C-alpha positions in Angstrom: -27.6 -20.6 -4.6 -27.1 -17.3 -2.9 -25.7 -17.5 0.7 -27.3 -14.7 2.8 -26.0 -13.3 6.1 -27.7 -10.7 8.2 -25.8 -7.9 10.1 -27.2 -5.1 12.3 -25.7 -1.7 12.1 -23.1 -0.9 14.8 -23.1 -4.6 15.6 -22.3 -8.1 14.3 -24.2 -10.8 12.4 -26.9 -13.2 13.4 -25.6 -16.7 14.2 -28.2 -19.2 15.5 -30.3 -16.4 16.9 -27.4 -14.6 18.6 -25.1 -11.8 17.6 -21.6 -12.8 16.7 -18.6 -10.7 15.6 -16.3 -13.7 14.8 -14.9 -12.8 11.4 -13.7 -16.3 10.5 -16.8 -17.9 11.8 -18.6 -16.5 8.7 -15.9 -15.8 6.1 -12.8 -17.6 4.8 -9.5 -15.6 4.9 -9.8 -14.9 1.2 -13.4 -13.7 1.6 -12.4 -11.6 4.6 -9.7 -9.8 2.6 -12.0 -9.2 -0.3 -14.7 -7.8 2.0 -12.2 -5.6 3.7 -11.3 -4.0 0.4 -14.9 -3.9 -0.8 -16.0 -2.2 2.5 -13.6 0.7 1.8 -14.4 1.2 -1.9 -18.2 1.3 -1.8 -18.8 4.6 0.0 -16.8 7.7 -0.4 -15.1 8.8 2.8 -16.4 5.9 4.9 -16.3 2.1 5.5 -19.3 -0.3 5.7 -17.5 -2.6 8.2 -14.8 -2.2 10.8 -12.3 -5.1 11.2 -10.3 -6.3 14.1 -7.7 -9.0 14.2 -10.5 -11.7 14.2 -13.6 -9.6 14.4 -16.1 -7.8 12.1 -18.5 -5.1 13.0 -21.0 -3.2 10.8 -20.8 0.6 10.9 -23.6 3.1 10.3 -24.6 1.8 6.8 -27.6 -0.3 6.1 -28.7 -2.1 2.9 -27.5 -5.1 0.9 -24.2 -6.1 -0.7 -24.2 -8.7 -3.4 -21.1 -10.2 -4.9 -20.9 -13.6 -6.6 -23.0 -16.0 -4.6 -22.7 -14.1 -1.3 -25.4 -11.6 -0.1 -24.9 -9.5 3.0 -27.9 -7.7 4.5 -27.3 -4.9 7.1 -30.4 -3.8 9.1 -31.0 -0.9 11.4 -31.7 -2.4 14.8 -33.1 0.9 16.2 -36.2 0.5 13.9 -37.1 -2.9 15.2 -40.6 -3.6 16.7 -41.1 -6.6 18.9 -37.9 -8.4 17.6 -39.3 -8.7 14.1 -37.1 -8.5 11.0 -40.1 -7.7 8.9 -40.8 -4.6 11.1 -37.3 -3.3 10.5 -37.7 -3.5 6.7 -41.1 -1.9 6.8 -39.9 1.0 8.9 -36.8 1.5 6.9 -38.8 1.6 3.6 -41.2 4.1 5.2 -38.3 6.4 6.2 -36.8 6.0 2.7 -40.1 7.1 1.2 -39.5 10.5 2.8 -35.8 10.7 2.0 -35.8 9.4 -1.6 -39.1 11.0 -2.8 -40.0 7.6 -4.3 -43.5 6.3 -3.6 -42.9 2.7 -2.6 -46.5 1.7 -2.5 -45.7 0.9 1.2 -49.1 -0.3 2.3 -49.6 -2.6 -0.7 -46.1 -4.0 -0.3 -46.6 -4.8 3.3 -50.0 -6.4 2.7 -48.5 -8.6 0.0 -45.7 -9.8 2.2 -43.2 -8.2 -0.2 -41.0 -7.0 2.7 -39.9 -10.6 3.4 -37.2 -10.1 0.8 -34.0 -8.1 1.1 -34.0 -4.3 0.5 -32.3 -4.9 -2.9 -35.0 -7.4 -4.0 -37.8 -5.1 -2.8 -36.4 -2.2 -4.8 -36.0 -4.5 -7.8 -39.7 -5.5 -7.4 -40.8 -1.9 -7.2 -38.9 -1.1 -10.4 -40.0 -4.2 -12.3 -43.8 -3.9 -11.4 -43.9 -0.2 -12.3 -42.0 -0.6 -15.6 -44.0 -3.6 -16.6 -47.3 -1.8 -15.9 -46.3 1.5 -17.6 -44.7 -0.3 -20.6 -48.0 -1.9 -21.4 -49.5 1.5 -21.8 -46.8 3.5 -23.5 -43.1 4.2 -23.7 -42.0 7.8 -23.3 -41.3 9.6 -26.5 -38.8 12.5 -26.9 -37.1 14.5 -29.6 -33.7 13.0 -30.2 -31.0 15.0 -32.0 -29.1 13.2 -34.8 -26.0 14.3 -36.7 -25.2 11.9 -39.4 -24.4 11.4 -43.1 -27.4 10.6 -45.2 -28.1 9.9 -48.9 -30.9 12.6 -48.8 -31.1 16.0 -47.1 -33.0 16.0 -43.8 -33.3 18.8 -41.3 -30.4 21.3 -41.7 -27.1 20.8 -43.5 -24.1 20.6 -41.2 -22.0 22.8 -43.5 -18.6 22.6 -41.6 -18.7 18.8 -41.7 -20.0 18.8 -45.3 -17.0 21.0 -46.4 -14.6 19.0 -44.3 -15.6 15.8 -46.1 -14.7 17.4 -49.4 -15.1 15.1 -52.4 -14.9 11.8 -50.5 -18.5 11.1 -51.1 -20.4 13.8 -52.9 -23.6 11.8 -52.8 -23.9 12.1 -49.0 -25.3 15.0 -47.0 -24.1 15.7 -43.4 -27.4 16.6 -41.7 -28.5 17.6 -38.2 -32.2 16.9 -37.4 -34.5 16.0 -34.5 -36.7 12.9 -34.5 -39.6 12.2 -32.1 -39.4 8.5 -31.1 -39.2 6.1 -28.1 -35.5 5.5 -28.6 -34.1 8.1 -26.2 -32.0 8.5 -23.1 -34.9 7.7 -20.8 -35.8 4.4 -22.5 -32.1 3.5 -23.1 -31.5 4.0 -19.4 -34.5 1.9 -18.4 -33.4 -0.9 -20.8 -29.9 -1.0 -19.5 -30.9 -1.0 -15.9 -33.5 -3.8 -16.7 -30.8 -6.0 -18.2 -28.6 -5.5 -15.2 -31.4 -6.2 -12.7 -32.2 -9.5 -14.4 -28.7 -10.7 -13.5 -29.2 -9.7 -9.9 -32.7 -10.8 -9.0 -33.5 -14.2 -7.6 -37.2 -13.6 -7.3 -39.1 -15.3 -10.2 -41.9 -12.7 -10.3 -39.5 -9.9 -10.5 -37.5 -11.6 -13.3 -40.7 -12.3 -15.2 -41.8 -8.6 -15.1 -38.3 -7.5 -16.1 -38.2 -9.9 -19.1 -41.6 -8.8 -20.3 -40.6 -5.1 -20.0 -37.5 -5.9 -21.9 -39.5 -7.3 -24.8 -41.6 -4.2 -24.9 -38.3 -2.2 -25.4 -37.0 -4.3 -28.3 -36.8 -1.3 -30.6 -34.7 0.7 -28.1 -31.0 0.8 -28.7 -28.7 -1.2 -26.3 -26.5 1.3 -24.6 -24.6 1.3 -21.4 -25.6 4.4 -19.5 -23.7 6.0 -16.6 -24.9 8.1 -13.7 -22.8 11.1 -14.9 -24.7 11.0 -18.2 -28.0 11.4 -16.4 -26.9 14.2 -14.1 -27.2 16.8 -16.9 -30.5 15.5 -18.2 -33.8 17.0 -17.1 -36.7 14.5 -17.3 -39.8 16.4 -18.5 -42.7 16.3 -16.0 -44.9 15.3 -19.0 -43.3 11.8 -18.7 -45.6 11.3 -15.7 -44.9 8.2 -13.7 -41.7 7.6 -15.7 -40.1 10.4 -13.7 -40.3 8.3 -10.5 -39.2 5.3 -12.4 -36.1 7.1 -13.5 -35.4 8.1 -9.9 -35.2 4.4 -9.1 -33.1 3.7 -12.2 -30.6 6.4 -11.1 -30.4 4.8 -7.7 -29.6 1.5 -9.2 -27.0 3.1 -11.6 -25.3 4.7 -8.7 -25.0 1.4 -6.9 -24.5 -1.3 -9.6 -20.9 -2.3 -9.2 -19.8 -4.4 -12.2 -16.2 -3.9 -11.2 -16.4 -5.7 -7.9 -15.6 -9.1 -9.2 -15.5 -11.0 -12.5 -17.4 -9.7 -15.4 -19.9 -12.6 -15.3 -20.7 -12.2 -11.6 -23.8 -10.5 -10.3 -22.7 -7.6 -8.2 -24.5 -4.8 -6.6 -24.5 -2.6 -3.5 -27.5 -0.7 -2.3 -26.5 1.0 1.0 -27.8 4.0 2.9 -26.0 6.0 5.6 -28.4 5.9 8.6 -27.0 9.2 9.8 -28.3 10.8 6.6 -31.6 8.8 6.5 -32.5 9.8 10.1 -31.6 13.4 9.5 -33.6 13.7 6.3 -36.5 11.7 7.6 -36.9 14.1 10.6 -36.5 17.1 8.3 -39.1 15.9 5.8 -41.5 14.7 8.5 -41.4 18.1 10.2 -41.9 19.8 6.8 -45.0 17.7 6.0 -46.5 18.4 9.4 -45.5 22.1 9.9 -49.0 23.3 10.9 -49.5 20.6 13.5 -46.0 21.3 15.0 -46.4 25.1 15.0 -43.6 25.5 12.5 -43.6 28.3 9.9 -40.4 27.6 7.9 -38.0 24.6 7.6 -34.4 25.1 6.4 -32.2 22.0 5.8 -28.4 22.2 5.8 -28.4 26.0 6.2 -24.9 27.3 5.5 -23.0 29.9 7.5 -19.4 31.1 6.8 -17.1 29.9 9.6 -13.7 31.2 8.2 -13.6 34.2 5.9 -9.9 34.5 5.2 -6.5 33.2 6.3 -3.0 34.7 6.7 0.2 32.8 6.0 2.4 34.2 8.8 5.6 32.8 7.3 5.0 34.0 3.7 3.2 37.2 4.8 0.3 36.7 2.4 -3.4 37.0 2.9 -6.1 35.1 1.0 -9.8 34.6 1.2 -10.9 31.2 2.3 -14.7 30.5 2.4 -15.1 27.7 4.9 -18.7 27.1 5.8 -20.6 25.2 8.5 -24.1 23.8 8.0 -26.8 23.3 10.5 -28.8 20.1 10.1 -32.2 21.6 10.6 -33.2 25.2 11.2 -36.8 25.9 12.1 -38.7 29.2 12.3 -41.6 28.7 14.6 -45.0 30.5 14.2 -44.4 32.4 17.4 -41.2 33.9 15.9 -38.7 31.8 17.9 -36.1 29.7 16.1 -35.0 26.1 16.8 -31.7 24.4 15.7 -31.9 20.6 15.6 -28.8 18.5 15.2 -29.7 14.9 14.6 -27.3 12.1 15.7 -28.0 8.5 14.8 -26.5 6.8 17.8 -27.6 5.3 21.1 -27.7 7.4 24.2 -28.3 5.9 27.6 -29.5 7.0 31.1 -26.1 6.3 32.7 -25.0 9.7 34.0 -21.5 8.5 34.8 -21.0 7.9 31.0 -22.5 11.4 30.2 -25.4 9.6 28.4 -23.0 8.8 25.7 -23.2 12.4 24.5 -19.8 13.5 23.2 -18.2 16.9 23.7 -18.0 17.3 20.0 -21.8 17.1 19.7 -22.1 20.0 22.2 -19.3 22.0 20.6 -20.9 21.6 17.1 -24.4 22.7 18.0 -23.3 25.6 20.1 -21.1 26.8 17.2 -24.2 26.8 15.0 -26.0 28.9 17.6 -23.2 31.4 17.9 -22.7 31.8 14.1 -26.4 32.3 13.4 -26.5 35.0 16.2 -29.5 33.5 17.9 -31.1 35.3 20.8 -32.7 34.1 24.0 -35.9 33.3 22.1 -34.2 30.3 20.4 -33.8 26.7 21.3 -31.0 24.2 20.6 -31.8 20.5 20.4 -29.7 17.4 20.0 -32.0 14.7 18.7 -31.3 11.0 18.9 -33.2 7.8 18.1 -34.7 6.2 21.2 -33.1 3.0 22.4 -34.9 1.5 25.4 -36.6 4.4 27.1 -37.3 8.0 26.2 -34.8 10.7 27.1 -35.5 14.4 27.5 -32.8 16.4 29.5 -31.5 19.9 29.6 -27.8 20.6 29.7 -27.0 24.0 31.3 -23.7 25.2 29.9 -21.3 27.6 31.5 -20.8 31.2 30.3 -23.3 32.8 28.0 -24.0 29.7 26.0 -27.6 28.6 25.7 -28.9 25.4 27.3 -28.9 22.3 25.1 -31.9 20.0 25.1 -31.1 16.4 24.5 -34.1 14.3 23.3 -34.9 11.0 21.7 -37.6 10.1 19.2 -39.2 6.7 19.2 -38.6 4.7 16.0 -39.5 1.4 17.7 -43.1 1.5 16.4 -44.9 0.9 13.2 -44.0 4.3 11.6 -46.6 3.9 8.9 -49.4 4.0 11.5 -47.7 6.3 14.0 -47.8 9.7 12.3 -50.0 11.3 14.9 -48.0 9.8 17.8 -44.8 11.0 16.2 -46.2 14.5 15.7 -47.2 14.7 19.3 -43.8 13.5 20.4 -41.9 16.0 18.2 -44.3 18.7 19.2 -43.5 18.2 22.8 -39.8 18.4 22.1 -40.1 21.5 19.9 -42.6 23.5 21.9 -41.9 22.6 25.5 -39.1 22.8 28.0 -40.8 20.1 30.1 -40.7 16.3 29.4 -42.7 15.5 26.3 -45.3 12.8 26.4 -43.8 9.4 26.0 -45.1 7.3 23.1 -46.0 3.7 23.2 -43.3 1.4 21.8 
């Protein structure tokens, strides 16, 4: 039986309805050491947990870790509505629809109560149901290139290999040919991922759909597929809904970690950096609602060179060095003005003595963007945070010739699937006004 624990990002774990950070209240010393190493190996350049002498704290990653019989769920507290775990899952899935370009069938999932499971099980369910349904209709066919030795000539003769083989077997022809069939990289990937998910899923309906889909792919070769193999492959749009299914398969391939424990253990990690999720959600939401928000163009991660060259003053040599800085979101408004938005997924507060928890680095960063892009007085600079308890909209007047920085929050403590208009009104007030935007209902 799988033992599940629930953490909240930037916080501890649930223990009898309260938040605890007691490391050894949840894990043995051996488990704690293993989790410490696992936390550092799962994400490049980051750690999922921070460890003290006897404490554990989740960082900015959310999702699910599964190793052996232990399952750790990390949820984003800032998406909670009325202290409901289910509301957090629903809001996170809604945001991920924007950031992953995968249609989660959100409304249908919510109505069926599917969000009662972990994020991992929900994604497995999406994959299993879609693959089962599509597999009953057809499997995608593609031309597959073969280069092999045959007793009869097929396609074109591979002359170099034929000559190299010499007189070893004069009855064989080294041929290269294409064959149109359902045993291709797409179906091989789907079959491999399906086998791995059967090991991971504890939901009987999901397992049933996966097994039935596997039977449908009985003629497809068993092959271990890696993420790197798929990066160079373009999935034809003619594959229809299988394109979306492959997006899910790629996500699983990037996160299945067979090396975490013993070969027979069921291991996986599906985690998302909430800094990235928040940034991409805001970008895509503005992009989809440009007309309502008075936006003409949306640019994401717009580069600008920061350092053009360097000089070694000891060696006396010069060299070009292209170091770039990237703005999170750059908007060109319909009235010709421009707006820089730098998203920060962290809590700010109304305590002026603590500077609202706004760091100097946040200010330095966004004013650097402003200066490098040579903006004029008809431009606006915004630091955007998720709302914690109450809405914030303040103006920081900087010394010198630097522009004012607007600090605002956006309310994620609401059912985001039903709050599109409210969110539009809230963001519109932030983008188009220097006064306090209308506060949305939590």
